[in-house]
C-alpha positions, 0 to 999 in steps of 0.5 A, spaced: 125 452 287 124 456 280 129 462 280 128 468 275 132 474 273 127 480 272 130 486 269 127 492 273 132 497 271 126 502 268 123 502 275 126 509 277 123 516 280 121 519 274 115 514 272 114 511 265 110 506 262 115 500 262 117 502 269 110 502 272 109 495 268 115 492 272 113 495 278 106 493 278 108 486 276 114 484 280 110 486 287 105 481 285 109 476 282 113 475 289 107 475 293 104 469 289 110 465 288 113 465 295 117 459 294 120 462 288 127 466 288 127 472 284 133 477 282 131 484 280 136 488 276 135 495 278 138 502 276 144 504 280 140 511 282 135 507 286 138 506 293 132 503 296 130 496 295 125 495 290 121 490 294 123 488 301 121 480 301 125 474 303 125 471 296 128 477 292 135 479 291 137 486 288 143 487 284 145 494 280 147 494 273 148 501 269 143 503 264 135 501 263 132 496 260 131 499 253 138 501 252 144 499 248 147 497 255 142 492 255 144 489 248 152 489 249 154 489 256 149 485 260 150 479 257 157 479 259 155 480 266 155 472 267 154 473 275 147 475 275 145 469 271 149 464 274 144 459 278 138 462 275 133 458 271 130 464 266 131 471 265 125 476 263 126 482 259 120 486 260 121 491 254 123 488 247 130 487 248 135 481 250 143 481 251 147 478 246 151 472 249 146 471 254 147 464 257 140 462 260 133 461 257 129 467 256 122 470 256 121 477 253 115 482 253 113 485 247 109 491 247 108 493 240 111 492 233 111 499 231 118 500 229 117 494 224 110 495 222 109 502 222 115 506 223 113 512 220 108 513 226 114 512 231 118 518 229 117 524 224 125 525 223 127 520 218 134 519 221 131 517 227 126 513 224 131 509 219 136 508 225 131 505 230 127 501 225 134 497 223 135 497 231 129 494 233 128 490 227 134 486 228 133 486 236 126 484 236 127 478 231 133 476 235 129 476 242 123 473 239 126 467 235 131 465 241 125 466 247 122 460 250 116 464 251 114 471 248 109 475 253 104 480 249 101 486 253 095 485 248 091 481 243 093 486 238 100 486 239 100 478 239 096 479 232 102 483 230 107 478 232 103 473 228 103 477 222 111 479 222 113 472 226 108 467 224 113 461 226 113 464 233 106 465 234 105 459 238 110 462 243 106 468 245 102 468 252 097 474 252 098 478 259 095 485 259 097 490 264 094 491 270 092 498 273 094 501 280 087 502 283 090 504 289 094 510 286 088 512 281 083 512 286 079 519 285 079 520 292 086 521 292 086 527 287 087 534 290 081 539 289 080 543 282 084 549 285 090 545 285 091 546 278 089 554 278 097 555 277 096 552 270 089 553 268 084 559 269 080 557 275 073 555 274 074 553 266 073 546 263 078 543 260 080 537 256 086 533 257 091 529 252 097 525 255 103 522 251 109 522 248 110 527 242 111 521 237 106 521 231 103 515 233 099 519 238 096 523 233 097 530 237 096 534 231 089 531 229 086 531 236 089 539 237 085 540 230 079 537 232 078 540 239 079 547 236 074 546 231 069 542 236 069 547 241 068 555 240 073 560 241 069 564 246 067 558 250 071 557 257 074 550 255 081 549 254 086 543 252 091 541 256 097 537 253 101 533 257 107 531 253 112 527 256 117 529 251 117 531 243 122 528 238 122 533 232 115 535 230 115 541 225 107 540 224 105 540 232 110 546 232 106 550 227 099 548 230 101 551 237 104 557 234 097 559 231 094 565 235 088 561 237 092 555 240 096 560 244 090 562 247 086 556 248 092 550 249 096 549 255 102 545 254 106 541 260 112 537 259 112 534 266 107 534 272 108 531 279 104 525 281 098 530 285 098 534 279 097 528 274 091 525 279 088 532 279 088 533 272 085 526 270 080 527 276 077 534 274 078 533 266 071 534 262 074 528 257 081 525 256 082 525 248 086 518 246 085 518 239 092 514 237 093 511 230 097 506 234 098 503 241 101 496 244 096 497 249 093 504 251 095 505 259 093 512 259 086 511 257 085 505 262 088 510 268 083 515 266 077 510 266 080 508 273 079 515 275 072 516 272 074 520 267 070 520 260 075 517 254 074 519 247 078 513 244 081 511 237 079 505 233 086 502 233 085 495 235 089 495 242 085 501 244 078 498 243 081 492 246 082 496 253 076 501 252 071 496 250 064 499 250 067 504 256 069 509 251 066 513 245 070 511 239 072 515 233 077 513 227 084 517 228 084 519 221 077 521 221 077 529 223 069 530 222 068 524 227 073 526 232 070 533 232 063 531 232 065 526 238 069 532 242 063 536 241 058 531 243 062 529 250 062 537 251 055 538 251 052 531 253 053 531 261 049 524 261 053 521 256 059 523 260 056 520 267 055 514 263 062 513 260 065 515 267 061 509 270 062 504 265 070 506 265 071 505 272 067 498 271 072 496 265 078 498 269 076 494 275 077 488 270 085 490 269 089 488 275 096 486 277 094 480 280 091 477 274 097 479 270 102 476 275 098 469 275 098 469 267 106 471 267 107 465 272 104 461 267 108 463 262 114 462 266 112 455 267 111 454 260 118 456 259 121 452 264 118 446 262 
């Protein structure tokens, strides 16, 4: 019976991309492999069981997956790994001194390939680039298998670590179709406290890092939509590193009048925002996958996406595409989506069909295949 340790410490109450990845994947892994034994490392703040199943044990350990604690302390916690065959790190980093074979999921190589897009603040950029360059290389070099969340990331691994490209297994994310069901979304009136009742709005969701291209999308929106139109831009910015450009743009009177910035939203509000948006703007410069676009398509929201490889891989022909650096194309695309109801309906239907292809069951099947390859 194979015995697998999975670091699930990113599964916490405040959801994140890595946390959603681990939660969706592990729930299906446990169901698909009832004769395998799983140990889930979990955040001590999580009191309830992550998965209630006979083939699952859970053990608390401080920190979260992408932390200094993972690298410097987890490897010394030998009791977690004793008797287990394989350790799976779901997010780029593995412990120093670990004495078991490992699999590692690589989400992207932005800190190595495009560090200027990862942070606008030079000290953070230099420090994190050095940290990730060393630790990702060590993780990839020592891994039995490398799980890539997209072909785009697999291609990046092949460029940066060509001698390890043969280890890569592409396992694309799934999406929680029960969670992102349009029928679960609250009515438009649930947004009245944040948005003027009855007005249209476009939506941007993402952290405040340069690769998300928030300034480019904000400029394009303000040019594409007339100032007197009953149409706002809602920017859900989970957090923002130093971003003087965005601060200047948001301080402009036109932006103050027409842009609504939300730092955090509840689950019902997120569903309502996605369901009732006229469009999602997702013109990122770089992505490892593009989960917000997939979630929006699942909800039937028309998507304007960039031509970044991972974004095109996820959205295919179910989105309208424009180059992230092509201001004119972004303006024209936003204007077209705003004015063309038939196009929005077409993209809504195509998006839901495309999203149906991404399931956590399929991701779990491919992950189990990667585990088997590692254990061989």
